[in-house]
N, C-alpha and C positions, 0 to 999 in steps of 0.2 A: 381290537380297539386300536393299538398302538400303530399298527400299519396305517389304519384310516387317518390317525392324528397326523402322521408323519406325510402322508399323501396331501392332506388338506394343507399343512403349513408349505409344502413345497408347490401346492397351487397357489396360495397366496404369495410367495417370493416370486413366482413367475409373472403373476399378474401385476405385481408393483413395478417391475421395470417398464413394461409399456405405458403405465399410468405416468410415471415420471417422464417418460420421452414424450407423451402428449402434453404434459404440462409445460415442459420449456421448449419453447420453439426457437430454432436458430433463425438469425435475422429479426426476431422479435425481443426476445429476452436476453439473447447473447449474441454477439457478432464473431462470424469468423474471419480471422485477418491472417495475411500471410504469415506463415511459420517464421518464429525469431527464436535465435538461439536463447539458451536458459543457463542461469549462473549455477543450478543445482543438478549437475549431472545426476542421472540415477533416480531422480526424484520428480514427483510432478509439482511443478513450481506454481505457487501462487504470488504474483507480483503485484505489490501494493504501490500504486502510482500516486503520490500525495505530495503536498506542502504543509508544512508546520503554519503557514502564514494562511492557508485556505479554511475559511470558517466551515465549509461542508466536510472538509476532511476531519477537521475537530469534532463536529456533531457525530461522523461516522466512526470515530476512534473506539468508542465502547463497543460496538458492534464488530469491529475488526479484531479487538482482543478476544471476542467470544468466538469468531471464527477461526482464529489462530490455534485455539484450545480444542475445536471441534474437528479439526482437520484428521484424517484417518493417516494411519501409517503409512509412510511412502510418498506423503505430501511435504512440501517445505515451503515455508514463508520466505519471500524476498522484497526488496524495498526498492523503489525507482523515485528519487526525488525530482519534482517538476520544478521548471523554471520560467515557464511560458508567461508568468504575470509579474514583469519588474516592477511596476507601479506598485505593486503590494509586497515587493521586497522578498520576492520567492527566490531569487539569485543569490541572495545571502544565505537563506534557509537551506537551498540545495548543496552550497559550498560548505555550509555547517555540518549537513548529515553526511556527506561524503567523508569529510576530516574526521569526524567522531566515527566514523564506519573503519577508517583506516587506523584509527588509533584503538579500536576495539571497545568502545563505548556508546556506540549508535544505539543497540537494541536495548540495552539496561535503562538508557536515558530517554528512550523514545517518547513513552506517556508523560514524562515530567517536561519534556520541550514543549509539548502541547498547553501543558498546564502554565509553563511560564509566558508564551504568548496569549493564552485565552482565559486562564485562571488567576493566577497572581498577576499577570499583565507586566512581568519585569521586562518582557521582550515584545511588548503590544505591537501591532501593526495598524490597529483601528483604535479610534477615540471611542469615549464612552457612548456617544450617540450612534455608534456603527460606521463611521466614516473613516477611510483610509488617513492616516496620518500624514503631515506633509512629508516631503522627500527627506528634508534635514533632521526630522525627529525619527525616522526609521532605524530601527536597530541596525548597527553596523556588526561586522565580523568580530571586531574588537569586543562589542558588547557582548556577543554571542560566546566569545572565548570565556568569559566570566563564569557563565552558567555551569561549564564543564570542569571547572573546579572540585564541584561536589563529585565526580566521578574520578578524581586523582589526576588529573590532566592539568598542568600549570598553561597560563594563558600565553606564554612565550612559546611553549611548545605547541600549543593547538593553533598559534597564529603562523608559526613557521611551516607547519604542515599545511594549514589553509591555502597559504600562498604559494605553494611548492608547484613545479611542473606536473607532478604526477596527480595533484588534485584538481590542476587545470585541464588535464588531459582527460581525466574522470567526469567533470563537468561536460565538456565537448561531447564524449560518449553518450552520457545520460540525456543529452539533447538530442542526438542523433538516435536512441532508443526511443525517446518519445514519438518522435516522428515516425520509425519503423512501425511502432506498435498503434499508430493511427490515434493516439490519444487525443480526445476533443476536450476533456474536461476532467476534474478530479473531485472526488476519489474515483479512481478506476481500477478494476482489478483484471488482470491478464492470466489466464490459466492455461498452463502447459505451453506458454509462447504463442498461442493459436486461437483463445476464445476471449474475447472483451467482454467485461460486465459492469455494469455501473448501478448503484441503488435504483436510479430511475429504470433502466431497463428491465432489472429483476421485478420491481413492483414494489419494493420497500427494503427496509434494512434486514429484516428477520429473513426475507425471501432470498435475499442477497447470500445469505450464508447456505441456505437450502439448494441455491441455485449453483454456488461453487461446489458444495460437496457433490452434487450431481456430476458436474463436469470433470471433477477430480476422478471420480469412481469411473465415469464414461473413459477417460483417458487410460486409467489402470488396467480397464478391461479390454483396451485394445480396440 
């Protein structure tokens, strides 16, 4: 009886892989891009391309938190802040994230920054009716610096780093990476530097989690 059960479980496991392969179709649910270098050597990287000022990214963030917790061993999350919508202050938030990352407070403040923009609205980029604020009312990097005091970073320290040559260089590299990864919108996820996924191509938020897990396992299995 035990041998029969083991044989049945093995049959189910073998059947599961083709079913997953059939469910997720390259070119439909995910797009193969020219392979790009990753920032997490030895790991299967899942790269979140985002902006704090992007309403779609804010809506997707709870799902992304679930995705991070669901990643199998050997997978690692990474982040790429987008700047291609300057009208909505994305450049400032790109600069802010890269600065926070350099100061070691980016990941611990990540969800709170979304809340500052969209929840508490202390760094809001849209008015109550959903229209972008006038340029003169958009948050400046000096405004953002105050947010990070809650994480032990003094405003003058934050601003000195934000306006440094190093951060300027990282912003230019982030823009080049956006182009190299062929990112068309946010949120976008890049798995292993070679597979581009969005909630739209995956078919929904929860499906995005399932698809990313599939691609991570696909990469791990070689």
